[in-house]
C-alpha positions as a Python dict, from the first residue, in 0.01 Angstrom:
ca = {
    (1, 'X'): (0, 0, 0),
    (2, 'X'): (-267, -136, 194),
    (3, 'X'): (-524, 54, 379),
    (4, 'X'): (-756, -102, 651),
    (5, 'X'): (-1113, 77, 655),
    (6, 'X'): (-1381, -46, 933),
    (7, 'X'): (-1661, 0, 726),
    (8, 'X'): (-1789, -247, 472),
    (9, 'X'): (-1719, -179, 86),
    (10, 'X'): (-2101, -144, 10),
    (11, 'X'): (-2141, 92, 285),
    (12, 'X'): (-1825, 320, 153),
    (13, 'X'): (-2010, 257, -215),
    (14, 'X'): (-2342, 369, -99),
    (15, 'X'): (-2213, 666, 80),
    (16, 'X'): (-2058, 814, -220),
    (17, 'X'): (-2339, 725, -458),
    (18, 'X'): (-2196, 429, -667),
    (19, 'X'): (-2197, 83, -698),
    (20, 'X'): (-1923, -159, -496),
    (21, 'X'): (-1808, -289, -843),
    (22, 'X'): (-1753, 64, -996),
    (23, 'X'): (-1586, 167, -645),
    (24, 'X'): (-1356, -150, -689),
    (25, 'X'): (-1250, -50, -1052),
    (26, 'X'): (-1189, 322, -989),
    (27, 'X'): (-961, 233, -683),
    (28, 'X'): (-812, -29, -909),
    (29, 'X'): (-711, 229, -1195),
    (30, 'X'): (-576, 479, -945),
    (31, 'X'): (-360, 199, -799),
    (32, 'X'): (-222, 68, -1118),
    (33, 'X'): (-284, 350, -1385),
    (34, 'X'): (-64, 204, -1664),
    (35, 'X'): (-313, -88, -1681),
    (36, 'X'): (-589, -121, -1935),
    (37, 'X'): (-913, -169, -1820),
}
């Protein structure tokens, strides 16, 4: 699945109080729950 968001990745992370790296890891884990991280 692909979702297009018209806001910069860093802006999304800042709005929810995290870093872009953490946001990426969390969403990656959600997309592939069976993969070890």
